[in-house]
DRENSEDO-630158 format. One record per residue: y, z, x of N, C-alpha, C in turn; residue in three letters. Coordinates in steps of 0.2 Angstrom, whole numbers, padded with zeros to 4 digits, always signed. Each point is the difference from the previous one (the first is absolute). Layout:
N
YZXYZXYZXALA;...
***
This chain:
248
-0150+0267-0326-0004+0001+0003+0001+0007+0007MET;-0005+0005-0002+0001+0006+0005-0004-0002+0007SER;+0001+0005+0004-0002-0001+0006-0009+0000+0000GLU;-0002+0004-0004-0007+0001-0001-0004-0006-0002ILE;+0003-0004-0003-0003-0006+0000-0001-0005+0006ASN;+0005+0001+0004+0000-0004+0005-0006+0003+0005TYR;-0001+0007+0000-0006+0004+0004-0006-0003-0003ILE;+0000+0001-0007-0007-0004-0004-0003-0005+0003ALA;+0007-0006+0000-0002-0006+0002-0002+0000+0007ALA;+0002+0004+0005-0002+0001+0008-0007+0002+0000PHE;-0002+0005-0005-0006+0002+0001-0005-0005-0004LEU;+0001-0004-0005-0004-0006-0001-0001-0004+0004ILE;+0004-0002+0006+0000-0004+0004-0005+0003+0006GLY;-0001+0007+0001-0001+0003+0004-0008+0001-0001LEU;-0001+0002-0007-0006+0002+0000-0004-0007-0003LEU;+0003-0005-0003-0004-0005+0000+0000-0006+0005GLY;+0001+0004+0006+0000-0005+0006-0007-0001+0003SER;-0005+0003-0002-0007-0002+0001-0001-0007-0003THR;+0004-0001-0005-0001-0006-0005+0002-0007+0004HIS;+0006+0003+0003+0006-0005+0005-0006-0002+0007CYS;-0003+0005+0001-0004-0002+0008-0005-0005-0003ILE;-0003+0000-0007-0005-0005-0002+0004-0006+0000GLY;+0006-0001-0002+0002-0006-0003+0004-0003+0006MET;+0005+0005+0004+0004-0002+0005-0003+0000+0008CYS;-0005+0004-0001-0003+0002+0007-0001-0006+0003GLY;-0005-0005-0003-0002-0006+0004+0006-0005+0002GLY;+0006+0001-0004+0006-0004+0002+0004+0003+0007ILE;+0000+0006-0002+0001+0003+0007-0003-0001+0007VAL;-0007-0001-0001-0006-0003+0005+0003-0007+0001GLY;+0000-0004-0005+0002-0008+0001+0008+0002+0006ALA;+0004+0002-0003+0006+0001+0001-0001+0001+0011LEU;-0003+0005+0001-0001+0001+0008-0004-0006+0003THR;-0005-0002-0003-0004-0005+0003+0003-0005+0003MET;+0006-0003-0001+0004-0005+0002+0004+0003+0007GLY;+0000+0006+0001+0004+0003+0004-0002-0001+0007LEU;+0003+0001+0006-0003+0000+0006-0004+0006+0001PRO;-0005+0000+0005-0005+0006+0000+0003+0007+0002GLY;+0006-0001+0004+0003+0005+0003+0003+0004-0004ASP;+0004-0004-0005+0002+0003-0007-0004+0004-0004VAL;-0006-0002-0002-0004+0002-0005-0003+0006+0003ARG;-0001+0000+0008-0002+0006+0002+0005+0007+0001GLN;+0004-0002-0001+0005+0004+0001+0005+0002-0007SER;-0001+0007-0002+0003+0002-0006+0008+0000-0002SER;+0003+0000+0009+0007+0001+0000+0003-0008-0001LEU;-0005-0005+0001+0002-0006+0000-0002-0004-0006LYS;-0004+0004-0003-0002-0004-0007+0004+0002-0005LEU;+0002+0007+0001+0003+0003-0005+0007-0003-0003MET;+0005-0004+0003+0006-0003-0002-0005-0007-0005PRO;-0004-0003+0002-0003-0003-0007-0002+0001-0005TYR;-0004+0007+0000-0002+0002-0005+0006+0003-0006LEU;+0005+0003+0005+0008+0003-0003+0002-0006-0004LEU;+0001-0007+0003+0003-0006-0003-0004-0002-0004THR;-0006+0000+0001-0004-0003-0008+0001+0005-0005TYR;+0000+0007+0000+0000+0004-0005+0007+0000-0003ASN;+0005+0000+0004+0006-0003-0001+0002-0005-0006ALA;-0003-0004+0002+0000-0007-0005-0004+0001-0007GLY;-0006+0004+0001-0003+0004-0006+0004+0003-0003ARG;+0002+0004+0002+0005+0005-0004+0006-0002-0003LEU;+0003-0007+0003+0005-0002-0003-0001-0004-0006LEU;-0007-0003+0000-0003-0004-0005+0001+0005-0006SER;-0004+0006+0001-0001+0006-0006+0007+0002-0002TYR;+0004+0001+0005+0006+0002-0003+0005-0007-0005THR;-0001-0006+0003+0003-0004-0004-0004-0002-0006PHE;-0007+0002-0001-0003-0001-0007+0003+0005-0004ALA;+0000+0008+0003+0005+0005-0004+0005-0002-0003GLY;+0005-0004+0003+0008-0002+0001-0002-0005-0008LEU;-0004-0005+0001-0001-0005-0003-0003+0002-0009LEU;-0005+0004+0001-0002+0001-0007+0005+0007-0003ILE;+0004+0004+0005+0005+0004-0003+0005-0004-0003GLY;+0003-0006+0004+0004-0005-0004-0002-0002-0007LEU;-0006-0002-0001-0003-0004-0005-0001+0006-0006LEU;-0003+0005+0001+0000+0007-0004+0006+0002-0003SER;+0006+0000+0005+0007+0002-0003+0003-0005-0004ALA;+0000-0006+0002+0001-0005-0004-0002-0002-0007SER;-0006+0002+0000-0004+0000-0007-0001+0005-0003ALA;+0004+0005+0001-0001+0008-0002-0001-0001-0009SER;+0004-0004-0003-0001-0002-0007-0007-0002-0003ASN;-0004-0001+0005-0007-0004-0001-0004+0006+0002PHE;+0001+0006+0004-0004+0005+0001+0000+0006-0004PHE;+0000-0002-0006-0001+0005-0006-0006-0003-0006GLN;-0003+0006-0002-0004-0001-0005+0003+0003-0005ILE;+0003-0001-0005+0003+0005-0004+0005+0004+0002GLY;+0000+0005+0001+0004+0005+0001-0003+0003+0009LYS;-0005-0003+0001-0004+0003+0007+0001-0004+0006PHE;+0001+0002+0006+0002-0005+0005-0008-0004+0002PRO;+0000-0005+0000-0007-0003+0003-0001+0001+0007ILE;+0006+0000+0004+0000+0002+0007-0002+0006+0002GLY;+0000+0006-0003-0002+0006+0001-0008-0001-0001GLY;+0000-0002-0006-0008-0001-0003-0005-0004+0005ILE;+0004-0005+0002-0006-0005+0007+0001+0004+0005VAL;+0004+0002+0003+0000+0005+0005-0004+0005+0000GLY;+0000+0004-0006-0005+0007+0000-0006-0003+0001GLY;-0002-0005-0005-0006-0003+0000-0004-0003+0007LEU;+0005-0005+0004-0002-0001+0006-0001+0005+0007PHE;+0005+0007-0002-0003+0005+0003-0005+0004-0001MET;-0003+0000-0006-0006+0003-0002-0006-0004+0002ILE;+0002-0006+0000-0007-0004+0002+0000+0000+0008ALA;+0007+0000+0003-0001+0001+0008-0004+0006+0002LEU;+0001+0005-0004-0002+0006+0002-0008+0001-0001GLY;-0002-0005-0004-0007-0001-0001-0003-0004+0005ILE;+0003-0005+0003+0000-0004+0005-0002+0004+0007TYR;+0005+0004+0002+0001+0003+0006-0005+0004+0001ILE;-0002+0005-0006-0005+0003-0001-0007-0002+0001ALA;-0001-0007-0001-0005-0003+0002-0005+0001-0007GLY;+0003+0000-0006-0005+0002-0006-0002-0007-0003TRP;+0006-0004+0000+0000-0006-0004+0003-0006+0005TRP;-0002-0006+0000+0005-0006+0004+0005-0003-0007GLN;+0005+0004-0001+0003-0001-0005+0005-0006+0003THR;+0002+0000+0005+0005-0006+0004-0003-0007+0000MET;-0006+0001-0001-0005-0007+0003+0003-0006-0005ALA;+0000+0001-0007+0003-0007-0003+0006-0001+0002PRO;+0005+0004+0002+0009-0001+0001-0003-0003+0009LEU;-0004+0002+0003+0000-0004+0007-0003-0007+0000GLU;-0006-0001-0007-0002-0006+0000+0005-0005-0002LYS;+0005+0002-0004+0006-0003-0003+0004-0002+0005LEU;+0002+0004+0005+0005-0002+0006-0003-0004+0004GLY;-0007-0001+0000-0003-0004+0006+0002-0007-0003GLY;+0000-0002-0005+0003-0007-0002+0007+0000+0003HIS;+0005+0004+0000+0005-0001+0004+0001-0001+0007PHE;-0006+0004+0001+0000+0001+0008-0003-0007+0004TRP;-0004-0003-0004-0002-0007+0003+0005-0004+0001ARG;+0005+0001-0005+0005-0005+0003+0004+0001+0006LEU;+0001+0007+0001+0004+0001+0007-0003+0002+0005ILE;-0007+0000+0000-0004+0002+0005+0001-0005+0007GLU;-0001-0007-0001+0001-0005+0003+0006+0000+0005PRO;+0005+0003-0003+0005+0001+0005+0000+0004+0004LEU;-0004+0007-0001-0001+0004+0005-0003-0003+0007GLY;-0005-0004-0001-0005-0003+0005+0005-0004+0005ARG;+0007-0003-0001+0005-0003+0003+0002+0004+0006ARG;-0002+0007-0001+0005+0005+0005-0009+0003+0004PHE;-0005-0003+0001-0006+0004+0002-0002-0006+0005MET;-0002+0001+0007+0000+0007+0001+0006+0003+0002PRO;+0003+0005-0002+0004+0004+0003+0003+0000+0008VAL;+0005-0003+0001+0003+0001+0006+0006+0003+0003LYS;+0004+0000-0005+0006+0003+0000+0002+0006-0005THR;+0005+0002+0001+0001+0004-0004+0004-0001-0007LEU;+0005-0005+0001+0001-0005-0008-0008-0001-0004PRO;-0004-0003+0004-0006-0003-0003-0003+0007-0003HIS;+0001+0006+0002-0003+0007-0002+0002+0001-0007ALA;+0007-0001+0000+0005+0003-0004-0001-0005-0008PHE;+0000-0007+0003-0002-0004-0006-0007+0000-0004SER;-0005+0003+0005-0005+0001-0002-0001+0005-0005LEU;+0004+0007+0002+0001+0005-0005+0002-0001-0007GLY;+0006-0005+0002+0005+0000-0008-0006-0005-0005LEU;-0004-0004+0003-0005-0004-0005-0006+0005-0001LEU;-0002+0004+0005-0006+0003-0002+0002+0006-0005TRP;+0006+0003+0000+0002+0006-0005+0000-0003-0007GLY;-0003-0006-0002-0001-0003-0006-0007-0001-0002TRP;-0005+0003+0005-0007+0002-0002-0001+0001-0007LEU;-0005-0002-0002-0002+0003-0008-0003+0006+0001PRO;+0004+0006-0001-0001+0006+0001+0000+0005-0007CYS;-0004+0001-0002+0002+0007-0005+0004+0004+0000GLY;-0001+0004+0006+0004+0006+0002+0007-0002+0000LEU;+0002-0007+0003+0006-0002+0000+0004-0002-0007VAL;-0006-0003-0004+0003-0002-0007+0002+0005-0004TYR;-0004+0008+0000+0000+0004-0004+0007+0004+0001SER;+0001+0001+0008+0006+0002+0002+0007-0004-0003THR;-0002-0007+0001+0006-0004-0003+0001+0000-0007LEU;-0005+0001-0004+0001+0001-0007+0004+0006-0003ALA;-0002+0005+0005+0002+0006+0000+0009+0000+0001TRP;+0001-0002+0006+0008-0002+0002+0002-0004-0005SER;-0002-0003-0005+0004-0006-0004+0002+0006-0005ALA;-0003+0007-0002+0002+0004-0004+0007+0003+0001THR;+0002-0001+0007+0006+0003+0001+0006-0002-0003SER;+0000-0007-0002+0003-0005-0004+0008+0001+0005GLY;+0000+0000+0007+0004-0001+0005-0002-0002+0006ASP;+0002-0007+0002-0002-0004+0006+0000+0004+0007ALA;+0005+0003+0001-0001+0004+0007-0004+0005+0000VAL;-0001+0005-0005-0004+0005-0002-0008-0002+0002LYS;-0001-0006-0005-0005-0003+0000-0004-0003+0008SER;+0007-0002+0004-0002-0003+0007-0002+0006+0003ALA;+0004+0005+0001-0001+0006+0003-0007+0004+0000LEU;-0002-0001-0007-0006+0003-0001-0006-0004+0003LEU;+0001-0007+0000-0006-0005+0002+0001+0002+0008MET;+0006+0000+0003-0001+0002+0008-0002+0006+0002LEU;+0000+0006-0005-0003+0007+0001-0008-0001+0000ALA;-0002-0005-0004-0007-0001+0000-0002-0003+0005PHE;+0004-0005+0003-0002-0004+0007+0000+0003+0004GLY;+0005+0006+0001+0000+0005+0005-0006+0004+0001LEU;-0003+0003-0006-0005+0004+0000-0007-0004+0002GLY;+0000-0007+0001-0007-0004+0003+0001-0001+0007THR;+0006+0002+0002+0000-0001+0007-0002+0004+0007LEU;-0002+0006-0003-0004+0005+0005-0007-0004+0002PRO;-0002-0001-0007-0009-0004+0002+0001-0005+0002MET;+0005-0005-0001+0000-0007+0004+0003-0001+0007LEU;+0002+0005+0002+0003+0001+0005-0004+0004+0005LEU;-0004+0004-0002-0005+0005+0005-0005-0005+0002ALA;-0002+0003+0007-0004-0004+0003-0004+0006+0002MET;-0007-0002+0003-0004+0005+0004-0003+0005-0004GLY;+0001+0008+0003-0002+0004-0002+0003+0002-0007GLY;+0007+0000-0001+0004+0002-0004-0002-0005-0007LEU;-0001-0006+0001-0002-0005-0006-0006+0004-0003ALA;-0006+0001+0005-0006+0004-0003+0002+0005-0004GLU;+0004+0006+0003+0002+0006-0006+0003-0002-0006LYS;+0004-0005+0001+0004-0001-0006-0005-0004-0004LEU;-0004-0003+0001-0005-0003-0004-0005+0006-0003GLN;-0002+0006+0003-0004+0003-0002+0004+0005-0004ARG;+0006+0001+0001+0004+0003-0006+0001-0003-0006LEU;+0003-0006+0000+0000-0004-0006-0006-0001-0004THR;-0006+0000+0004-0006-0002-0004-0003+0006-0001ARG;+0003+0006+0000-0003+0007-0001+0000+0000-0007ASN;-0006+0001-0006-0001-0002-0005+0005+0007-0005LYS;+0000+0005+0003+0004+0006-0003+0008-0004+0001LYS;+0001-0001+0006+0008-0001+0000+0001-0007-0005ILE;-0006-0005-0001+0002-0005-0004+0000+0001-0007ARG;-0004+0005-0002-0001+0003-0006+0006+0004-0002TYR;+0004+0004+0005+0006+0002-0001+0006-0005-0002LEU;-0001-0003+0004+0006-0006+0000+0000-0003-0006ALA;-0007-0001-0003-0001-0005-0006+0003+0003-0006GLY;-0002+0008+0000+0002+0005-0006+0008+0000+0000ILE;+0003+0000+0007+0007+0002+0000+0004-0006-0003ILE;-0002-0006+0002+0002-0007-0003-0001+0000-0008LEU;-0006+0001-0003+0000+0000-0007+0004+0005-0003ILE;+0002+0007+0002+0003+0005-0003+0007-0002+0001VAL;+0001-0004+0006+0008-0003+0000+0001-0006-0006PHE;-0005-0004+0000+0001-0006-0005+0000+0004-0007GLY;-0003+0005-0001-0001+0003-0007+0008+0003-0002ALA;+0002+0002+0006+0008+0003-0001+0005-0006-0002MET;-0002-0005+0004+0004-0007-0001-0001-0001-0008ILE;-0005-0001-0002-0001-0001-0006+0002+0004-0004LEU;-0001+0006+0000+0003+0006-0006+0009-0001+0001THR;+0003-0002+0006+0007+0000+0000+0001-0007-0003LYS;-0003-0004-0001+0001-0008-0003+0000+0001-0008ALA;-0006+0005-0002+0000+0001-0008+0004+0005-0002PHE;+0002+0004+0004+0005+0006-0002+0006-0004-0001SER;+0002-0004+0006+0007-0004+0000+0000-0004-0007GLY;-0004-0003-0001-0002-0005-0007+0002+0005-0006GLY;-0004+0005+0000+0001+0005-0005+0008+0002-0001HIS;+0001+0002+0006+0008+0003-0001+0006-0005-0002HIS;-0002-0007+0001+0006-0005-0001-0001-0001-0007HIS;-0007+0000-0002+0000-0002-0008+0002+0006-0004ALA;-0001+0006+0002+0005+0006-0003+0007-0001+0000MET;+0002-0002+0003+0007-0001+0002+0002-0006-0005GLN;-0003-0006+0000+0002-0005-0004-0001+0003-0007ASN;-0005+0003-0002+0001+0002-0006+0004+0005-0003ASP;+0002+0004+0006+0006+0004-0003+0006-0003+0000MET;+0002-0005+0004+0005-0004+0000+0000-0004-0007GLN;-0005-0003-0003-0001-0004-0005+0002+0005-0006HIS;-0002+0007-0001+0000+0005-0005+0008+0000-0001SER;+0003+0001+0007+0006+0001-0001+0005-0005-0002GLU;-0001-0007+0002+0004-0004-0004-0002-0001-0007GLN;-0006+0001-0002-0001+0000-0007+0004+0005-0005GLN;+0000+0007+0004+0004+0004-0004+0008-0002+0002HIS;+0002-0002+0004+0007-0002+0001+0002-0006-0005MET;-0004-0004-0002+0001-0006-0005-0002+0004-0008GLN;-0004+0006+0000+0000+0003-0007+0007+0004-0001HIS;+0003+0003+0004+0007+0002-0001+0005-0004-0001LYS;+0000-0007+0002+0005-0004+0000-0001-0002-0007MET;
***
């Protein structure tokens, strides 16, 4: 996986962070409510809690990438449709759906988020044990759990990371995605307002969506051309074997 994929994953997190504010903003608010007043009113004192919370969240993304990478690598024989790699096909389709989603043209990720909601209901009660947050370990533990929120943005990037067929690369891609979401979730005051205006700009969202759609199309093209290439190779090898048998 080339460096451009990590950059793309970072941009997905950055440009999709408006969605993160909608889902995680309330959690960050709940995180700060249990802290002493002097901590809440001081950006300097509050930042360690925000950093610790997000460190737990990013660790959960990275672990999810590692896990899905291990599964896809160990089940590589099942990730084929004939001669075509199903991993690349699924990754390309998810990337196109994500582009449509980020552009705001259609809620393509809504069914996936609904499905993830069933899993979330099982682990959400654990998160309540760490609220109200009063210590840094509580903030870290909360981040670990809240990283599994049902989020189409996370799921689609996770599906894409599975196509790498390598656990470490998959984990790094999810880490790059998580780092892209950090600026919005760490920003406070005027900076947060500027970032929100930037990511909500229709032209920027459309451009981001088109870039992701094109990227998804490239992944699909590579998958299908790769499958065609392997099929040609197998046909040539079969012909050579028949030719050798005929000579004998």
